[in-house]
C-alpha beads as a LAMMPS data file, in Angstrom:
LAMMPS data file: protein, C-alpha beads

229 atoms
228 bonds

1 atom types
1 bond types

-500.0 500.0 xlo xhi
-500.0 500.0 ylo yhi
-500.0 500.0 zlo zhi

Masses

1 110.0

Atoms # bond

1 1 1 77.763 -28.098 49.009
2 1 1 75.447 -25.718 50.816
3 1 1 72.660 -24.191 48.759
4 1 1 73.914 -20.816 49.956
5 1 1 76.535 -19.040 47.901
6 1 1 79.951 -19.437 49.443
7 1 1 82.883 -17.009 49.490
8 1 1 86.427 -17.993 50.472
9 1 1 88.272 -15.026 51.970
10 1 1 92.010 -15.673 51.711
11 1 1 94.359 -14.124 54.280
12 1 1 98.105 -13.921 54.665
13 1 1 99.896 -16.154 57.163
14 1 1 103.034 -13.985 57.227
15 1 1 103.656 -11.882 60.367
16 1 1 106.571 -9.908 58.894
17 1 1 108.339 -8.781 55.758
18 1 1 111.766 -10.142 54.836
19 1 1 113.392 -7.063 56.348
20 1 1 111.774 -7.887 59.693
21 1 1 109.091 -5.198 59.466
22 1 1 106.125 -6.562 61.474
23 1 1 102.924 -6.920 59.486
24 1 1 100.173 -9.448 58.770
25 1 1 96.538 -9.091 57.774
26 1 1 95.131 -5.559 57.562
27 1 1 92.076 -6.365 59.646
28 1 1 89.649 -3.916 58.027
29 1 1 90.268 -5.540 54.638
30 1 1 88.841 -8.795 56.002
31 1 1 86.248 -7.462 58.441
32 1 1 84.415 -5.144 56.036
33 1 1 83.969 -7.682 53.189
34 1 1 83.137 -10.413 55.706
35 1 1 80.115 -8.467 56.923
36 1 1 79.153 -7.328 53.401
37 1 1 79.031 -10.987 52.324
38 1 1 77.122 -12.130 55.409
39 1 1 74.579 -9.356 54.904
40 1 1 74.144 -10.526 51.308
41 1 1 73.273 -13.981 52.632
42 1 1 76.527 -15.675 51.643
43 1 1 78.469 -18.255 53.607
44 1 1 81.995 -17.096 54.503
45 1 1 85.040 -19.341 54.790
46 1 1 88.208 -17.736 56.127
47 1 1 91.294 -19.386 54.672
48 1 1 94.999 -18.598 54.739
49 1 1 98.130 -19.766 53.001
50 1 1 99.255 -21.865 55.971
51 1 1 96.009 -22.393 57.894
52 1 1 95.545 -21.803 61.606
53 1 1 95.868 -18.441 63.357
54 1 1 96.150 -15.411 61.060
55 1 1 98.544 -12.661 62.234
56 1 1 96.989 -9.194 62.438
57 1 1 98.988 -6.096 61.548
58 1 1 98.923 -4.071 64.761
59 1 1 98.685 -0.875 62.745
60 1 1 95.220 -1.936 61.645
61 1 1 93.868 -1.994 65.200
62 1 1 95.060 1.479 66.214
63 1 1 93.588 4.947 65.839
64 1 1 91.361 5.710 62.891
65 1 1 92.484 2.504 61.151
66 1 1 90.561 0.512 63.778
67 1 1 87.183 0.792 62.058
68 1 1 83.760 -0.095 63.408
69 1 1 83.704 -3.279 61.315
70 1 1 87.116 -4.232 62.706
71 1 1 85.935 -3.694 66.276
72 1 1 82.779 -5.690 65.569
73 1 1 84.883 -8.513 64.098
74 1 1 87.184 -8.776 67.122
75 1 1 84.150 -8.994 69.415
76 1 1 82.342 -11.517 67.198
77 1 1 83.047 -15.006 68.578
78 1 1 82.194 -16.754 65.298
79 1 1 84.351 -14.407 63.208
80 1 1 87.359 -14.437 65.507
81 1 1 87.045 -18.205 65.842
82 1 1 87.293 -18.525 62.064
83 1 1 90.327 -16.217 62.025
84 1 1 92.048 -18.231 64.737
85 1 1 91.354 -21.523 62.956
86 1 1 91.621 -20.471 59.327
87 1 1 91.315 -23.196 56.698
88 1 1 94.561 -24.077 54.883
89 1 1 94.214 -22.955 51.281
90 1 1 95.698 -26.261 50.116
91 1 1 92.784 -28.174 51.672
92 1 1 90.204 -26.498 49.433
93 1 1 89.256 -27.763 45.993
94 1 1 88.900 -24.823 43.610
95 1 1 86.807 -23.909 41.718
96 1 1 84.142 -26.323 42.989
97 1 1 84.389 -25.406 46.680
98 1 1 82.953 -21.899 46.370
99 1 1 81.256 -19.257 44.255
100 1 1 83.833 -16.504 44.841
101 1 1 87.358 -16.027 46.102
102 1 1 88.347 -12.753 47.764
103 1 1 91.996 -12.003 48.533
104 1 1 92.307 -9.726 51.551
105 1 1 95.232 -7.369 52.098
106 1 1 97.991 -6.390 54.454
107 1 1 101.713 -6.267 53.769
108 1 1 101.997 -9.908 54.835
109 1 1 100.643 -10.754 51.367
110 1 1 103.930 -9.489 49.924
111 1 1 105.591 -12.566 51.422
112 1 1 103.220 -15.494 50.975
113 1 1 100.900 -14.435 48.124
114 1 1 103.869 -14.233 45.721
115 1 1 105.306 -17.325 43.977
116 1 1 102.626 -19.396 45.691
117 1 1 101.637 -22.324 43.458
118 1 1 98.543 -23.158 45.523
119 1 1 97.204 -19.613 45.376
120 1 1 98.120 -19.343 41.679
121 1 1 96.096 -22.480 40.900
122 1 1 93.181 -21.181 42.994
123 1 1 93.032 -17.858 41.144
124 1 1 93.518 -19.339 37.678
125 1 1 90.861 -22.013 38.188
126 1 1 88.314 -19.583 39.633
127 1 1 88.909 -17.093 36.829
128 1 1 88.689 -19.766 34.124
129 1 1 85.426 -21.019 35.650
130 1 1 83.923 -17.540 35.333
131 1 1 83.524 -17.191 39.096
132 1 1 84.118 -13.978 41.031
133 1 1 87.868 -13.532 41.453
134 1 1 88.388 -10.544 43.724
135 1 1 91.324 -8.948 45.533
136 1 1 91.972 -5.696 47.358
137 1 1 95.046 -3.626 48.189
138 1 1 98.083 -5.905 48.704
139 1 1 95.942 -8.960 47.975
140 1 1 96.310 -7.909 44.326
141 1 1 100.008 -8.853 44.532
142 1 1 98.925 -12.475 43.907
143 1 1 97.705 -11.703 40.376
144 1 1 100.990 -11.187 38.461
145 1 1 101.965 -14.858 38.913
146 1 1 98.746 -15.964 37.202
147 1 1 98.103 -16.725 33.551
148 1 1 95.061 -17.050 31.324
149 1 1 95.223 -18.316 27.762
150 1 1 99.019 -18.408 27.834
151 1 1 99.303 -14.711 28.763
152 1 1 99.445 -12.850 32.073
153 1 1 95.959 -12.979 33.562
154 1 1 95.853 -9.177 33.822
155 1 1 96.965 -8.526 30.214
156 1 1 94.454 -6.247 28.511
157 1 1 92.245 -6.138 31.597
158 1 1 91.210 -3.161 33.684
159 1 1 92.788 -3.475 37.121
160 1 1 93.871 -1.562 40.197
161 1 1 95.817 -2.273 43.376
162 1 1 97.929 -0.570 46.035
163 1 1 99.436 2.399 44.199
164 1 1 103.139 3.203 43.999
165 1 1 102.514 6.546 45.694
166 1 1 100.725 4.823 48.571
167 1 1 103.617 2.371 49.000
168 1 1 105.998 5.341 49.091
169 1 1 103.794 7.064 51.661
170 1 1 104.113 4.120 54.069
171 1 1 107.868 3.973 53.339
172 1 1 107.926 0.308 52.290
173 1 1 108.831 0.700 48.616
174 1 1 112.196 -1.017 49.164
175 1 1 110.759 -3.749 51.397
176 1 1 108.193 -5.247 49.028
177 1 1 109.162 -7.783 46.320
178 1 1 107.826 -5.500 43.583
179 1 1 105.495 -2.553 43.204
180 1 1 102.006 -3.737 42.315
181 1 1 101.210 -0.816 40.005
182 1 1 104.491 -1.179 38.098
183 1 1 104.109 -4.940 37.707
184 1 1 100.501 -4.854 36.532
185 1 1 101.373 -2.231 33.912
186 1 1 104.404 -4.283 32.782
187 1 1 102.095 -7.240 32.228
188 1 1 99.706 -5.239 30.053
189 1 1 97.130 -4.475 32.699
190 1 1 95.056 -1.325 32.144
191 1 1 95.810 0.187 35.544
192 1 1 93.791 3.023 37.063
193 1 1 93.783 4.590 40.494
194 1 1 92.097 7.220 42.591
195 1 1 93.948 9.814 44.649
196 1 1 95.843 8.133 47.479
197 1 1 93.652 6.704 50.253
198 1 1 90.430 7.152 48.295
199 1 1 88.103 4.299 47.368
200 1 1 88.597 2.815 43.904
201 1 1 87.285 -0.523 42.645
202 1 1 87.619 -1.865 39.111
203 1 1 85.490 -4.616 37.564
204 1 1 86.497 -6.342 34.323
205 1 1 84.269 -9.371 33.800
206 1 1 84.751 -11.662 36.787
207 1 1 88.059 -10.015 37.774
208 1 1 87.439 -7.510 40.568
209 1 1 90.219 -5.424 42.129
210 1 1 90.395 -2.701 44.790
211 1 1 93.117 -0.131 45.359
212 1 1 93.541 0.239 49.119
213 1 1 91.894 -0.194 52.544
214 1 1 89.383 2.505 51.657
215 1 1 88.240 0.309 48.748
216 1 1 87.295 -2.775 50.749
217 1 1 83.566 -2.054 50.908
218 1 1 83.366 -1.065 47.249
219 1 1 85.267 -4.167 46.211
220 1 1 83.094 -6.430 48.344
221 1 1 79.929 -4.720 47.054
222 1 1 81.125 -5.257 43.461
223 1 1 81.759 -8.928 44.220
224 1 1 78.229 -9.291 45.600
225 1 1 76.783 -7.555 42.539
226 1 1 78.656 -9.920 40.221
227 1 1 77.495 -12.986 42.160
228 1 1 73.872 -11.833 42.033
229 1 1 73.852 -11.390 38.245

Bonds

1 1 1 2
2 1 2 3
3 1 3 4
4 1 4 5
5 1 5 6
6 1 6 7
7 1 7 8
8 1 8 9
9 1 9 10
10 1 10 11
11 1 11 12
12 1 12 13
13 1 13 14
14 1 14 15
15 1 15 16
16 1 16 17
17 1 17 18
18 1 18 19
19 1 19 20
20 1 20 21
21 1 21 22
22 1 22 23
23 1 23 24
24 1 24 25
25 1 25 26
26 1 26 27
27 1 27 28
28 1 28 29
29 1 29 30
30 1 30 31
31 1 31 32
32 1 32 33
33 1 33 34
34 1 34 35
35 1 35 36
36 1 36 37
37 1 37 38
38 1 38 39
39 1 39 40
40 1 40 41
41 1 41 42
42 1 42 43
43 1 43 44
44 1 44 45
45 1 45 46
46 1 46 47
47 1 47 48
48 1 48 49
49 1 49 50
50 1 50 51
51 1 51 52
52 1 52 53
53 1 53 54
54 1 54 55
55 1 55 56
56 1 56 57
57 1 57 58
58 1 58 59
59 1 59 60
60 1 60 61
61 1 61 62
62 1 62 63
63 1 63 64
64 1 64 65
65 1 65 66
66 1 66 67
67 1 67 68
68 1 68 69
69 1 69 70
70 1 70 71
71 1 71 72
72 1 72 73
73 1 73 74
74 1 74 75
75 1 75 76
76 1 76 77
77 1 77 78
78 1 78 79
79 1 79 80
80 1 80 81
81 1 81 82
82 1 82 83
83 1 83 84
84 1 84 85
85 1 85 86
86 1 86 87
87 1 87 88
88 1 88 89
89 1 89 90
90 1 90 91
91 1 91 92
92 1 92 93
93 1 93 94
94 1 94 95
95 1 95 96
96 1 96 97
97 1 97 98
98 1 98 99
99 1 99 100
100 1 100 101
101 1 101 102
102 1 102 103
103 1 103 104
104 1 104 105
105 1 105 106
106 1 106 107
107 1 107 108
108 1 108 109
109 1 109 110
110 1 110 111
111 1 111 112
112 1 112 113
113 1 113 114
114 1 114 115
115 1 115 116
116 1 116 117
117 1 117 118
118 1 118 119
119 1 119 120
120 1 120 121
121 1 121 122
122 1 122 123
123 1 123 124
124 1 124 125
125 1 125 126
126 1 126 127
127 1 127 128
128 1 128 129
129 1 129 130
130 1 130 131
131 1 131 132
132 1 132 133
133 1 133 134
134 1 134 135
135 1 135 136
136 1 136 137
137 1 137 138
138 1 138 139
139 1 139 140
140 1 140 141
141 1 141 142
142 1 142 143
143 1 143 144
144 1 144 145
145 1 145 146
146 1 146 147
147 1 147 148
148 1 148 149
149 1 149 150
150 1 150 151
151 1 151 152
152 1 152 153
153 1 153 154
154 1 154 155
155 1 155 156
156 1 156 157
157 1 157 158
158 1 158 159
159 1 159 160
160 1 160 161
161 1 161 162
162 1 162 163
163 1 163 164
164 1 164 165
165 1 165 166
166 1 166 167
167 1 167 168
168 1 168 169
169 1 169 170
170 1 170 171
171 1 171 172
172 1 172 173
173 1 173 174
174 1 174 175
175 1 175 176
176 1 176 177
177 1 177 178
178 1 178 179
179 1 179 180
180 1 180 181
181 1 181 182
182 1 182 183
183 1 183 184
184 1 184 185
185 1 185 186
186 1 186 187
187 1 187 188
188 1 188 189
189 1 189 190
190 1 190 191
191 1 191 192
192 1 192 193
193 1 193 194
194 1 194 195
195 1 195 196
196 1 196 197
197 1 197 198
198 1 198 199
199 1 199 200
200 1 200 201
201 1 201 202
202 1 202 203
203 1 203 204
204 1 204 205
205 1 205 206
206 1 206 207
207 1 207 208
208 1 208 209
209 1 209 210
210 1 210 211
211 1 211 212
212 1 212 213
213 1 213 214
214 1 214 215
215 1 215 216
216 1 216 217
217 1 217 218
218 1 218 219
219 1 219 220
220 1 220 221
221 1 221 222
222 1 222 223
223 1 223 224
224 1 224 225
225 1 225 226
226 1 226 227
227 1 227 228
228 1 228 229
């Protein structure tokens, strides 16, 4: 392994929800942490559930959602090359392959981050190894399938994720498999949130969660801080 610290950024491979609503990766939720990690001197691996090209939610490349980091990413030949040839998650050996895992967002996660045995094993092994286990926005939807010590991984832990009110605001409450906030609370997670569309990151040991797209920098910064301890 490289002497540099390595982060695996996991992306969705799903271009749509079950109801046909087009989606994919919310680009800013990959682009911002990608550059935070590079600036910190870390090596970045872009992976996805299926490998190969990662679908981008077109909403994330329009208007104010198309951030400077997102624009930089799309014009960065190395970055876009990694996104077009993402590493299949199943080809990586966790927890030995990296120092941190970071689950990016986008509604596509609601399809392939749920009931995913490979992703479940990745998260559980990284968490058990005491390595940074981070997720933001809809990436958090992968956590409820995970266990630690025979209990839900989030039980008794401070967490956040895409809020019920935010899901209602984008009118996809009925399209997602479950509401992240509801599920985390059901599993005993100590859920907190900021006002909708405001940055909010929660750190509980090596479990790091962010609420929404506005939280991507804070969540990445918190992951860097944990890795530099």
